[in-house]
N, CA, C and O atoms as a GROMACS GRO file, in nm:
protein
  552
    1MET      N    1  -0.728  -1.631  -1.809
    1MET     CA    2  -0.726  -1.562  -1.640
    1MET      C    3  -0.857  -1.650  -1.573
    1MET      O    4  -0.965  -1.653  -1.631
    2ILE      N    5  -0.836  -1.707  -1.468
    2ILE     CA    6  -0.961  -1.753  -1.438
    2ILE      C    7  -1.052  -1.597  -1.339
    2ILE      O    8  -1.004  -1.486  -1.314
    3PRO      N    9  -1.160  -1.640  -1.312
    3PRO     CA   10  -1.238  -1.524  -1.262
    3PRO      C   11  -1.246  -1.550  -1.111
    3PRO      O   12  -1.249  -1.665  -1.066
    4ILE      N   13  -1.250  -1.444  -1.036
    4ILE     CA   14  -1.239  -1.416  -0.927
    4ILE      C   15  -1.388  -1.352  -0.894
    4ILE      O   16  -1.438  -1.248  -0.935
    5TYR      N   17  -1.451  -1.476  -0.784
    5TYR     CA   18  -1.572  -1.376  -0.749
    5TYR      C   19  -1.586  -1.349  -0.605
    5TYR      O   20  -1.524  -1.422  -0.527
    6VAL      N   21  -1.662  -1.252  -0.558
    6VAL     CA   22  -1.736  -1.199  -0.436
    6VAL      C   23  -1.861  -1.251  -0.437
    6VAL      O   24  -1.909  -1.298  -0.540
    7LYS      N   25  -1.933  -1.248  -0.308
    7LYS     CA   26  -2.069  -1.312  -0.287
    7LYS      C   27  -2.136  -1.169  -0.279
    7LYS      O   28  -2.082  -1.065  -0.242
    8GLU      N   29  -2.270  -1.189  -0.324
    8GLU     CA   30  -2.356  -1.049  -0.353
    8GLU      C   31  -2.378  -0.972  -0.229
    8GLU      O   32  -2.404  -0.852  -0.231
    9SER      N   33  -2.365  -1.064  -0.092
    9SER     CA   34  -2.419  -1.024  -0.004
    9SER      C   35  -2.296  -0.921   0.062
    9SER      O   36  -2.316  -0.815   0.122
   10ASP      N   37  -2.179  -0.976   0.036
   10ASP     CA   38  -2.062  -0.854   0.069
   10ASP      C   39  -2.034  -0.749  -0.026
   10ASP      O   40  -1.985  -0.648   0.023
   11ILE      N   41  -2.058  -0.749  -0.182
   11ILE     CA   42  -2.072  -0.674  -0.281
   11ILE      C   43  -2.193  -0.670  -0.348
   11ILE      O   44  -2.190  -0.723  -0.459
   12PRO      N   45  -2.301  -0.621  -0.312
   12PRO     CA   46  -2.419  -0.609  -0.378
   12PRO      C   47  -2.422  -0.609  -0.530
   12PRO      O   48  -2.344  -0.521  -0.570
   13THR      N   49  -2.496  -0.688  -0.654
   13THR     CA   50  -2.490  -0.615  -0.803
   13THR      C   51  -2.493  -0.470  -0.814
   13THR      O   52  -2.565  -0.396  -0.748
   14THR      N   53  -2.429  -0.443  -0.883
   14THR     CA   54  -2.456  -0.273  -0.937
   14THR      C   55  -2.491  -0.300  -1.095
   14THR      O   56  -2.485  -0.408  -1.154
   15LYS      N   57  -2.524  -0.185  -1.143
   15LYS     CA   58  -2.558  -0.200  -1.305
   15LYS      C   59  -2.454  -0.148  -1.374
   15LYS      O   60  -2.467  -0.162  -1.496
   16ASN      N   61  -2.343  -0.086  -1.334
   16ASN     CA   62  -2.242  -0.095  -1.418
   16ASN      C   63  -2.085  -0.138  -1.342
   16ASN      O   64  -2.077  -0.138  -1.219
   17ARG      N   65  -1.975  -0.172  -1.422
   17ARG     CA   66  -1.845  -0.182  -1.371
   17ARG      C   67  -1.795  -0.076  -1.296
   17ARG      O   68  -1.737  -0.110  -1.193
   18LYS      N   69  -1.805   0.064  -1.326
   18LYS     CA   70  -1.761   0.182  -1.228
   18LYS      C   71  -1.833   0.122  -1.090
   18LYS      O   72  -1.766   0.046  -1.020
   19GLU      N   73  -1.943   0.149  -1.060
   19GLU     CA   74  -2.002   0.127  -0.899
   19GLU      C   75  -1.950  -0.007  -0.870
   19GLU      O   76  -1.890  -0.023  -0.764
   20PHE      N   77  -1.962  -0.092  -0.943
   20PHE     CA   78  -1.882  -0.233  -0.887
   20PHE      C   79  -1.747  -0.208  -0.843
   20PHE      O   80  -1.705  -0.245  -0.733
   21LEU      N   81  -1.668  -0.136  -0.942
   21LEU     CA   82  -1.477  -0.125  -0.921
   21LEU      C   83  -1.512  -0.006  -0.771
   21LEU      O   84  -1.461  -0.048  -0.667
   22ARG      N   85  -1.568   0.092  -0.760
   22ARG     CA   86  -1.596   0.154  -0.676
   22ARG      C   87  -1.614   0.075  -0.539
   22ARG      O   88  -1.530   0.082  -0.449
   23LYS      N   89  -1.711   0.011  -0.530
   23LYS     CA   90  -1.735  -0.060  -0.411
   23LYS      C   91  -1.632  -0.184  -0.383
   23LYS      O   92  -1.639  -0.233  -0.270
   24LEU      N   93  -1.537  -0.239  -0.476
   24LEU     CA   94  -1.449  -0.306  -0.433
   24LEU      C   95  -1.334  -0.277  -0.379
   24LEU      O   96  -1.289  -0.342  -0.284
   25ILE      N   97  -1.262  -0.156  -0.445
   25ILE     CA   98  -1.163  -0.079  -0.376
   25ILE      C   99  -1.191  -0.009  -0.242
   25ILE      O  100  -1.115  -0.017  -0.145
   26THR      N  101  -1.338   0.081  -0.246
   26THR     CA  102  -1.362   0.094  -0.121
   26THR      C  103  -1.415   0.045  -0.009
   26THR      O  104  -1.441   0.114   0.089
   27ASN      N  105  -1.434  -0.070  -0.017
   27ASN     CA  106  -1.485  -0.178   0.119
   27ASN      C  107  -1.399  -0.274   0.067
   27ASN      O  108  -1.408  -0.333  -0.041
   28LYS      N  109  -1.304  -0.286   0.166
   28LYS     CA  110  -1.169  -0.380   0.151
   28LYS      C  111  -1.235  -0.512   0.260
   28LYS      O  112  -1.160  -0.609   0.276
   29GLY      N  113  -1.359  -0.511   0.324
   29GLY     CA  114  -1.380  -0.629   0.423
   29GLY      C  115  -1.448  -0.744   0.312
   29GLY      O  116  -1.570  -0.753   0.325
   30PHE      N  117  -1.400  -0.818   0.224
   30PHE     CA  118  -1.489  -0.936   0.167
   30PHE      C  119  -1.353  -1.004   0.102
   30PHE      O  120  -1.251  -0.948   0.064
   31ILE      N  121  -1.386  -1.141   0.103
   31ILE     CA  122  -1.322  -1.242   0.074
   31ILE      C  123  -1.384  -1.277  -0.066
   31ILE      O  124  -1.501  -1.261  -0.101
   32THR      N  125  -1.246  -1.347  -0.161
   32THR     CA  126  -1.269  -1.346  -0.272
   32THR      C  127  -1.297  -1.526  -0.286
   32THR      O  128  -1.268  -1.598  -0.190
   33TYR      N  129  -1.347  -1.576  -0.399
   33TYR     CA  130  -1.353  -1.683  -0.420
   33TYR      C  131  -1.326  -1.726  -0.573
   33TYR      O  132  -1.342  -1.650  -0.669
   34SER      N  133  -1.271  -1.899  -0.582
   34SER     CA  134  -1.232  -1.916  -0.710
   34SER      C  135  -1.340  -1.996  -0.798
   34SER      O  136  -1.322  -2.048  -0.908
   35ASP      N  137  -1.480  -1.991  -0.707
   35ASP     CA  138  -1.570  -2.066  -0.806
   35ASP      C  139  -1.718  -1.965  -0.754
   35ASP      O  140  -1.732  -1.896  -0.653
   36LYS      N  141  -1.800  -1.989  -0.851
   36LYS     CA  142  -1.905  -1.905  -0.868
   36LYS      C  143  -1.988  -1.920  -0.776
   36LYS      O  144  -2.067  -1.829  -0.748
   37ASP      N  145  -1.986  -2.026  -0.717
   37ASP     CA  146  -2.085  -2.063  -0.588
   37ASP      C  147  -2.026  -2.017  -0.441
   37ASP      O  148  -2.090  -2.041  -0.339
   38CYS      N  149  -1.897  -1.950  -0.439
   38CYS     CA  150  -1.830  -1.872  -0.322
   38CYS      C  151  -1.829  -1.970  -0.252
   38CYS      O  152  -1.879  -1.944  -0.143
   39THR      N  153  -1.785  -2.103  -0.263
   39THR     CA  154  -1.756  -2.209  -0.201
   39THR      C  155  -1.584  -2.249  -0.146
   39THR      O  156  -1.549  -2.298  -0.039
   40THR      N  157  -1.520  -2.216  -0.235
   40THR     CA  158  -1.371  -2.242  -0.275
   40THR      C  159  -1.302  -2.089  -0.219
   40THR      O  160  -1.296  -2.001  -0.305
   41ILE      N  161  -1.264  -2.062  -0.115
   41ILE     CA  162  -1.176  -1.914  -0.100
   41ILE      C  163  -1.056  -1.937  -0.184
   41ILE      O  164  -0.982  -2.035  -0.183
   42GLN      N  165  -1.049  -1.827  -0.259
   42GLN     CA  166  -0.957  -1.741  -0.334
   42GLN      C  167  -0.840  -1.684  -0.215
   42GLN      O  168  -0.737  -1.737  -0.174
   43CYS      N  169  -0.907  -1.550  -0.179
   43CYS     CA  170  -0.794  -1.491  -0.062
   43CYS      C  171  -0.917  -1.468   0.094
   43CYS      O  172  -1.032  -1.429   0.113
   44ASP      N  173  -0.848  -1.500   0.142
   44ASP     CA  174  -0.921  -1.445   0.280
   44ASP      C  175  -0.898  -1.376   0.384
   44ASP      O  176  -0.935  -1.385   0.501
   45ARG      N  177  -0.809  -1.281   0.308
   45ARG     CA  178  -0.759  -1.201   0.380
   45ARG      C  179  -0.853  -1.043   0.347
   45ARG      O  180  -0.824  -0.972   0.250
   46LYS      N  181  -0.950  -1.014   0.432
   46LYS     CA  182  -1.049  -0.937   0.435
   46LYS      C  183  -0.993  -0.802   0.452
   46LYS      O  184  -1.076  -0.712   0.467
   47SER      N  185  -0.851  -0.765   0.453
   47SER     CA  186  -0.800  -0.629   0.462
   47SER      C  187  -0.703  -0.593   0.372
   47SER      O  188  -0.632  -0.492   0.371
   48ALA      N  189  -0.709  -0.714   0.271
   48ALA     CA  190  -0.593  -0.686   0.162
   48ALA      C  191  -0.656  -0.590   0.049
   48ALA      O  192  -0.778  -0.585   0.032
   49PHE      N  193  -0.561  -0.511  -0.030
   49PHE     CA  194  -0.565  -0.466  -0.145
   49PHE      C  195  -0.554  -0.501  -0.245
   49PHE      O  196  -0.445  -0.550  -0.274
   50ARG      N  197  -0.660  -0.495  -0.347
   50ARG     CA  198  -0.636  -0.597  -0.440
   50ARG      C  199  -0.564  -0.523  -0.604
   50ARG      O  200  -0.568  -0.411  -0.656
   51SER      N  201  -0.501  -0.660  -0.643
   51SER     CA  202  -0.388  -0.601  -0.775
   51SER      C  203  -0.480  -0.560  -0.863
   51SER      O  204  -0.595  -0.588  -0.829
   52VAL      N  205  -0.467  -0.494  -0.981
   52VAL     CA  206  -0.529  -0.451  -1.072
   52VAL      C  207  -0.564  -0.570  -1.180
   52VAL      O  208  -0.645  -0.552  -1.271
   53THR      N  209  -0.509  -0.663  -1.165
   53THR     CA  210  -0.528  -0.794  -1.249
   53THR      C  211  -0.637  -0.850  -1.190
   53THR      O  212  -0.742  -0.870  -1.251
   54GLU      N  213  -0.612  -0.888  -1.037
   54GLU     CA  214  -0.749  -0.953  -0.957
   54GLU      C  215  -0.876  -0.866  -0.956
   54GLU      O  216  -0.984  -0.919  -0.930
   55LEU      N  217  -0.865  -0.712  -0.989
   55LEU     CA  218  -0.973  -0.656  -0.981
   55LEU      C  219  -1.037  -0.676  -1.131
   55LEU      O  220  -1.160  -0.673  -1.142
   56HIS      N  221  -0.954  -0.697  -1.244
   56HIS     CA  222  -0.988  -0.732  -1.337
   56HIS      C  223  -1.059  -0.847  -1.349
   56HIS      O  224  -1.151  -0.851  -1.431
   57MET      N  225  -1.028  -0.960  -1.271
   57MET     CA  226  -1.111  -1.072  -1.253
   57MET      C  227  -1.193  -1.079  -1.225
   57MET      O  228  -1.277  -1.146  -1.286
   58ILE      N  229  -1.222  -0.998  -1.091
   58ILE     CA  230  -1.355  -1.003  -1.042
   58ILE      C  231  -1.471  -0.905  -1.112
   58ILE      O  232  -1.594  -0.915  -1.115
   59VAL      N  233  -1.384  -0.812  -1.163
   59VAL     CA  234  -1.497  -0.726  -1.259
   59VAL      C  235  -1.565  -0.842  -1.363
   59VAL      O  236  -1.687  -0.849  -1.374
   60LYS      N  237  -1.472  -0.937  -1.442
   60LYS     CA  238  -1.520  -1.014  -1.511
   60LYS      C  239  -1.625  -1.120  -1.498
   60LYS      O  240  -1.706  -1.169  -1.576
   61SER      N  241  -1.589  -1.143  -1.346
   61SER     CA  242  -1.694  -1.267  -1.318
   61SER      C  243  -1.833  -1.170  -1.282
   61SER      O  244  -1.884  -1.223  -1.183
   62ARG      N  245  -1.890  -1.082  -1.312
   62ARG     CA  246  -2.005  -1.022  -1.312
   62ARG      C  247  -2.017  -0.946  -1.451
   62ARG      O  248  -2.130  -0.944  -1.499
   63PHE      N  249  -1.931  -0.894  -1.509
   63PHE     CA  250  -1.937  -0.838  -1.657
   63PHE      C  251  -1.876  -0.883  -1.740
   63PHE      O  252  -1.786  -0.816  -1.792
   64LYS      N  253  -1.906  -1.027  -1.785
   64LYS     CA  254  -1.818  -1.112  -1.879
   64LYS      C  255  -1.725  -1.040  -1.966
   64LYS      O  256  -1.607  -1.067  -1.983
   65ILE      N  257  -1.786  -0.953  -2.017
   65ILE     CA  258  -1.691  -0.883  -2.157
   65ILE      C  259  -1.623  -0.730  -2.087
   65ILE      O  260  -1.679  -0.620  -2.078
   66THR      N  261  -1.478  -0.771  -2.042
   66THR     CA  262  -1.453  -0.660  -1.981
   66THR      C  263  -1.293  -0.698  -2.002
   66THR      O  264  -1.244  -0.805  -1.966
   67SER      N  265  -1.210  -0.576  -2.076
   67SER     CA  266  -1.118  -0.554  -2.112
   67SER      C  267  -1.005  -0.515  -1.992
   67SER      O  268  -1.042  -0.422  -1.921
   68LEU      N  269  -0.916  -0.555  -1.970
   68LEU     CA  270  -0.795  -0.475  -1.894
   68LEU      C  271  -0.809  -0.314  -1.896
   68LEU      O  272  -0.849  -0.243  -1.804
   69LYS      N  273  -0.786  -0.294  -1.965
   69LYS     CA  274  -0.807  -0.146  -2.014
   69LYS      C  275  -0.882  -0.095  -2.008
   69LYS      O  276  -0.862   0.026  -2.020
   70ALA      N  277  -1.003  -0.135  -1.988
   70ALA     CA  278  -1.165  -0.080  -1.983
   70ALA      C  279  -1.164  -0.074  -1.824
   70ALA      O  280  -1.241   0.009  -1.776
   71VAL      N  281  -1.072  -0.166  -1.716
   71VAL     CA  282  -1.063  -0.123  -1.570
   71VAL      C  283  -0.962  -0.055  -1.547
   71VAL      O  284  -0.969   0.011  -1.443
   72VAL      N  285  -0.854  -0.044  -1.616
   72VAL     CA  286  -0.766   0.074  -1.583
   72VAL      C  287  -0.786   0.146  -1.623
   72VAL      O  288  -0.710   0.240  -1.600
   73LYS      N  289  -0.912   0.175  -1.724
   73LYS     CA  290  -0.978   0.349  -1.718
   73LYS      C  291  -1.066   0.349  -1.645
   73LYS      O  292  -1.057   0.463  -1.601
   74ILE      N  293  -1.151   0.304  -1.595
   74ILE     CA  294  -1.228   0.323  -1.475
   74ILE      C  295  -1.150   0.341  -1.303
   74ILE      O  296  -1.197   0.404  -1.208
   75ILE      N  297  -1.047   0.280  -1.309
   75ILE     CA  298  -0.956   0.298  -1.194
   75ILE      C  299  -0.914   0.406  -1.190
   75ILE      O  300  -0.935   0.476  -1.090
   76LYS      N  301  -0.830   0.463  -1.318
   76LYS     CA  302  -0.831   0.638  -1.351
   76LYS      C  303  -0.933   0.724  -1.303
   76LYS      O  304  -0.904   0.809  -1.219
   77GLU      N  305  -1.056   0.712  -1.350
   77GLU     CA  306  -1.148   0.764  -1.345
   77GLU      C  307  -1.186   0.777  -1.167
   77GLU      O  308  -1.168   0.881  -1.103
   78LEU      N  309  -1.232   0.668  -1.119
   78LEU     CA  310  -1.212   0.645  -0.968
   78LEU      C  311  -1.102   0.726  -0.880
   78LEU      O  312  -1.126   0.772  -0.769
   79ILE      N  313  -0.979   0.736  -0.947
   79ILE     CA  314  -0.872   0.794  -0.843
   79ILE      C  315  -0.896   0.944  -0.858
   79ILE      O  316  -0.882   1.020  -0.763
   80ASP      N  317  -0.948   1.001  -1.032
   80ASP     CA  318  -0.955   1.112  -1.002
   80ASP      C  319  -1.073   1.192  -0.948
   80ASP      O  320  -1.068   1.313  -0.927
   81GLU      N  321  -1.200   1.100  -0.922
   81GLU     CA  322  -1.295   1.127  -0.880
   81GLU      C  323  -1.296   1.142  -0.692
   81GLU      O  324  -1.347   1.228  -0.620
   82GLU      N  325  -1.232   1.039  -0.663
   82GLU     CA  326  -1.256   1.014  -0.500
   82GLU      C  327  -1.119   1.066  -0.468
   82GLU      O  328  -1.145   1.134  -0.370
   83LYS      N  329  -0.962   1.081  -0.492
   83LYS     CA  330  -0.857   1.164  -0.420
   83LYS      C  331  -0.839   1.057  -0.308
   83LYS      O  332  -0.796   1.109  -0.206
   84LYS      N  333  -0.855   0.952  -0.300
   84LYS     CA  334  -0.787   0.877  -0.193
   84LYS      C  335  -0.755   0.742  -0.241
   84LYS      O  336  -0.735   0.658  -0.153
   85ILE      N  337  -0.745   0.696  -0.391
   85ILE     CA  338  -0.717   0.597  -0.436
   85ILE      C  339  -0.578   0.633  -0.504
   85ILE      O  340  -0.548   0.734  -0.566
   86SER      N  341  -0.510   0.530  -0.478
   86SER     CA  342  -0.353   0.505  -0.576
   86SER      C  343  -0.303   0.374  -0.617
   86SER      O  344  -0.346   0.265  -0.580
   87MET      N  345  -0.218   0.394  -0.689
   87MET     CA  346  -0.186   0.252  -0.745
   87MET      C  347  -0.075   0.260  -0.633
   87MET      O  348  -0.052   0.357  -0.561
   88VAL      N  349  -0.010   0.136  -0.635
   88VAL     CA  350   0.129   0.103  -0.555
   88VAL      C  351   0.163  -0.033  -0.552
   88VAL      O  352   0.084  -0.128  -0.556
   89TRP      N  353   0.298  -0.037  -0.545
   89TRP     CA  354   0.402  -0.201  -0.560
   89TRP      C  355   0.370  -0.240  -0.439
   89TRP      O  356   0.389  -0.180  -0.333
   90CYS      N  357   0.302  -0.382  -0.467
   90CYS     CA  358   0.318  -0.426  -0.294
   90CYS      C  359   0.405  -0.524  -0.350
   90CYS      O  360   0.411  -0.585  -0.457
   91THR      N  361   0.496  -0.518  -0.206
   91THR     CA  362   0.649  -0.617  -0.203
   91THR      C  363   0.580  -0.777  -0.162
   91THR      O  364   0.631  -0.885  -0.193
   92GLN      N  365   0.487  -0.762  -0.107
   92GLN     CA  366   0.432  -0.902  -0.052
   92GLN      C  367   0.377  -0.991  -0.170
   92GLN      O  368   0.414  -1.108  -0.180
   93ILE      N  369   0.297  -0.940  -0.250
   93ILE     CA  370   0.227  -1.011  -0.371
   93ILE      C  371   0.327  -0.993  -0.517
   93ILE      O  372   0.314  -1.071  -0.612
   94ASN      N  373   0.410  -0.897  -0.516
   94ASN     CA  374   0.484  -0.862  -0.613
   94ASN      C  375   0.381  -0.806  -0.738
   94ASN      O  376   0.415  -0.857  -0.845
   95LYS      N  377   0.311  -0.751  -0.748
   95LYS     CA  378   0.191  -0.684  -0.802
   95LYS      C  379   0.165  -0.536  -0.781
   95LYS      O  380   0.196  -0.481  -0.676
   96VAL      N  381   0.111  -0.475  -0.878
   96VAL     CA  382   0.077  -0.343  -0.853
   96VAL      C  383  -0.071  -0.338  -0.779
   96VAL      O  384  -0.138  -0.412  -0.852
   97VAL      N  385  -0.146  -0.298  -0.688
   97VAL     CA  386  -0.260  -0.308  -0.615
   97VAL      C  387  -0.285  -0.204  -0.640
   97VAL      O  388  -0.205  -0.119  -0.678
   98ILE      N  389  -0.442  -0.186  -0.618
   98ILE     CA  390  -0.536  -0.017  -0.577
   98ILE      C  391  -0.538   0.008  -0.437
   98ILE      O  392  -0.616  -0.062  -0.373
   99LYS      N  393  -0.485   0.076  -0.388
   99LYS     CA  394  -0.488   0.140  -0.234
   99LYS      C  395  -0.583   0.223  -0.217
   99LYS      O  396  -0.563   0.327  -0.280
  100TYR      N  397  -0.701   0.220  -0.145
  100TYR     CA  398  -0.744   0.326  -0.092
  100TYR      C  399  -0.700   0.364   0.057
  100TYR      O  400  -0.705   0.291   0.156
  101LEU      N  401  -0.649   0.515   0.047
  101LEU     CA  402  -0.605   0.588   0.142
  101LEU      C  403  -0.670   0.684   0.224
  101LEU      O  404  -0.759   0.754   0.176
  102SER      N  405  -0.631   0.698   0.356
  102SER     CA  406  -0.695   0.807   0.427
  102SER      C  407  -0.658   0.923   0.387
  102SER      O  408  -0.720   1.026   0.416
  103ASN      N  409  -0.560   0.920   0.320
  103ASN     CA  410  -0.507   1.090   0.310
  103ASN      C  411  -0.492   1.101   0.163
  103ASN      O  412  -0.507   0.992   0.108
  104VAL      N  413  -0.464   1.218   0.068
  104VAL     CA  414  -0.471   1.219  -0.054
  104VAL      C  415  -0.327   1.200  -0.100
  104VAL      O  416  -0.232   1.257  -0.046
  105PRO      N  417  -0.314   1.113  -0.207
  105PRO     CA  418  -0.186   1.097  -0.255
  105PRO      C  419  -0.147   1.198  -0.356
  105PRO      O  420  -0.239   1.263  -0.405
  106ASP      N  421  -0.020   1.223  -0.396
  106ASP     CA  422   0.022   1.342  -0.438
  106ASP      C  423   0.024   1.278  -0.629
  106ASP      O  424   0.058   1.342  -0.728
  107SER      N  425  -0.007   1.187  -0.624
  107SER     CA  426   0.006   1.097  -0.778
  107SER      C  427  -0.094   1.016  -0.790
  107SER      O  428  -0.154   0.993  -0.685
  108TYR      N  429  -0.134   0.961  -0.891
  108TYR     CA  430  -0.239   0.811  -0.906
  108TYR      C  431  -0.136   0.717  -0.890
  108TYR      O  432  -0.172   0.602  -0.867
  109ILE      N  433  -0.010   0.743  -0.897
  109ILE     CA  434   0.108   0.624  -0.862
  109ILE      C  435   0.185   0.710  -0.764
  109ILE      O  436   0.236   0.819  -0.791
  110THR      N  437   0.188   0.622  -0.602
  110THR     CA  438   0.282   0.681  -0.518
  110THR      C  439   0.408   0.707  -0.554
  110THR      O  440   0.470   0.629  -0.626
  111SER      N  441   0.463   0.828  -0.504
  111SER     CA  442   0.603   0.861  -0.527
  111SER      C  443   0.690   0.743  -0.485
  111SER      O  444   0.788   0.701  -0.547
  112TYR      N  445   0.652   0.707  -0.397
  112TYR     CA  446   0.773   0.574  -0.330
  112TYR      C  447   0.770   0.454  -0.442
  112TYR      O  448   0.869   0.392  -0.481
  113SER      N  449   0.653   0.438  -0.480
  113SER     CA  450   0.626   0.306  -0.587
  113SER      C  451   0.728   0.373  -0.719
  113SER      O  452   0.841   0.331  -0.744
  114LYS      N  453   0.674   0.461  -0.778
  114LYS     CA  454   0.712   0.533  -0.882
  114LYS      C  455   0.861   0.530  -0.882
  114LYS      O  456   0.936   0.468  -0.957
  115SER      N  457   0.890   0.614  -0.779
  115SER     CA  458   1.080   0.583  -0.761
  115SER      C  459   1.133   0.465  -0.758
  115SER      O  460   1.247   0.454  -0.804
  116ASN      N  461   1.087   0.382  -0.720
  116ASN     CA  462   1.143   0.245  -0.659
  116ASN      C  463   1.105   0.090  -0.745
  116ASN      O  464   1.170  -0.013  -0.766
  117TYR      N  465   0.984   0.130  -0.776
  117TYR     CA  466   0.933   0.000  -0.838
  117TYR      C  467   0.842   0.019  -0.986
  117TYR      O  468   0.743  -0.047  -1.021
  118PHE      N  469   0.915   0.138  -1.064
  118PHE     CA  470   0.831   0.206  -1.176
  118PHE      C  471   0.831   0.053  -1.280
  118PHE      O  472   0.736  -0.023  -1.302
  119LYS      N  473   0.945   0.046  -1.322
  119LYS     CA  474   0.966  -0.060  -1.430
  119LYS      C  475   0.938  -0.210  -1.395
  119LYS      O  476   0.915  -0.297  -1.479
  120SER      N  477   0.943  -0.233  -1.233
  120SER     CA  478   0.918  -0.388  -1.217
  120SER      C  479   0.840  -0.430  -1.294
  120SER      O  480   0.769  -0.345  -1.347
  121LYS      N  481   0.818  -0.574  -1.333
  121LYS     CA  482   0.726  -0.640  -1.347
  121LYS      C  483   0.674  -0.765  -1.258
  121LYS      O  484   0.746  -0.852  -1.210
  122GLY      N  485   0.540  -0.754  -1.247
  122GLY     CA  486   0.484  -0.827  -1.154
  122GLY      C  487   0.466  -0.975  -1.197
  122GLY      O  488   0.495  -1.017  -1.309
  123VAL      N  489   0.416  -1.048  -1.096
  123VAL     CA  490   0.429  -1.181  -1.133
  123VAL      C  491   0.304  -1.210  -1.216
  123VAL      O  492   0.286  -1.323  -1.260
  124ASP      N  493   0.216  -1.108  -1.238
  124ASP     CA  494   0.107  -1.118  -1.348
  124ASP      C  495   0.143  -1.040  -1.456
  124ASP      O  496   0.050  -1.003  -1.527
  125GLY      N  497   0.281  -0.997  -1.491
  125GLY     CA  498   0.314  -0.983  -1.577
  125GLY      C  499   0.313  -0.800  -1.630
  125GLY      O  500   0.343  -0.761  -1.743
  126TYR      N  501   0.266  -0.702  -1.500
  126TYR     CA  502   0.241  -0.576  -1.548
  126TYR      C  503   0.317  -0.518  -1.478
  126TYR      O  504   0.364  -0.587  -1.388
  127SER      N  505   0.353  -0.402  -1.485
  127SER     CA  506   0.453  -0.326  -1.416
  127SER      C  507   0.360  -0.153  -1.374
  127SER      O  508   0.243  -0.148  -1.410
  128LEU      N  509   0.398  -0.074  -1.328
  128LEU     CA  510   0.342   0.055  -1.307
  128LEU      C  511   0.347   0.119  -1.411
  128LEU      O  512   0.257   0.198  -1.438
  129GLU      N  513   0.464   0.098  -1.505
  129GLU     CA  514   0.444   0.139  -1.647
  129GLU      C  515   0.377   0.154  -1.719
  129GLU      O  516   0.324   0.255  -1.765
  130ASP      N  517   0.364  -0.021  -1.755
  130ASP     CA  518   0.254  -0.055  -1.799
  130ASP      C  519   0.136  -0.002  -1.791
  130ASP      O  520   0.085   0.026  -1.899
  131TYR      N  521   0.065   0.027  -1.679
  131TYR     CA  522  -0.056   0.082  -1.667
  131TYR      C  523  -0.076   0.230  -1.661
  131TYR      O  524  -0.189   0.279  -1.673
  132GLU      N  525   0.040   0.308  -1.641
  132GLU     CA  526   0.075   0.420  -1.673
  132GLU      C  527   0.061   0.476  -1.840
  132GLU      O  528   0.009   0.582  -1.878
  133ASN      N  529   0.125   0.369  -1.921
  133ASN     CA  530   0.116   0.373  -2.062
  133ASN      C  531  -0.051   0.336  -2.102
  133ASN      O  532  -0.117   0.390  -2.191
  134ILE      N  533  -0.086   0.253  -2.031
  134ILE     CA  534  -0.225   0.238  -2.077
  134ILE      C  535  -0.331   0.352  -2.040
  134ILE      O  536  -0.444   0.364  -2.088
  135ILE      N  537  -0.272   0.430  -1.947
  135ILE     CA  538  -0.376   0.564  -1.890
  135ILE      C  539  -0.331   0.642  -1.996
  135ILE      O  540  -0.423   0.673  -2.072
  136ASN      N  541  -0.200   0.692  -2.035
  136ASN     CA  542  -0.129   0.780  -2.104
  136ASN      C  543  -0.228   0.745  -2.286
  136ASN      O  544  -0.233   0.832  -2.373
  137GLU      N  545  -0.291   0.608  -2.299
  137GLU     CA  546  -0.318   0.609  -2.436
  137GLU      C  547  -0.488   0.634  -2.452
  137GLU      O  548  -0.563   0.628  -2.550
  138LEU      N  549  -0.506   0.658  -2.333
  138LEU     CA  550  -0.694   0.671  -2.314
  138LEU      C  551  -0.740   0.813  -2.343
  138LEU      O  552  -0.860   0.841  -2.335
   0.00000   0.00000   0.00000
């Protein structure tokens, strides 16, 4: 997978992955780039919620040795701490995205997504069920 970059002026350097992910999830107003110099735009939708695999690629751009499992573990920790973060199936991009909500969701996977898209494989090859299995293995 190809790394995805964000400008340090948008998401400042952090000492650890968890703080970096927290900033990525709670600060939606940033553009992502497909090159280290941040000149080639990967996604210019500042209000876009990012998929789990995109978040993984963004984290890898700053913390080279980062597994998807480590990112999912941190996302679950943030969900438990923040109480306003949830996994949602996005029908626009056909992937699981991490959404920062104004209200507290009933579960770390929204009930609508779990009822309607739990086993649906995204274009990146992952489903809500896959992420739940990773979380249950932690």
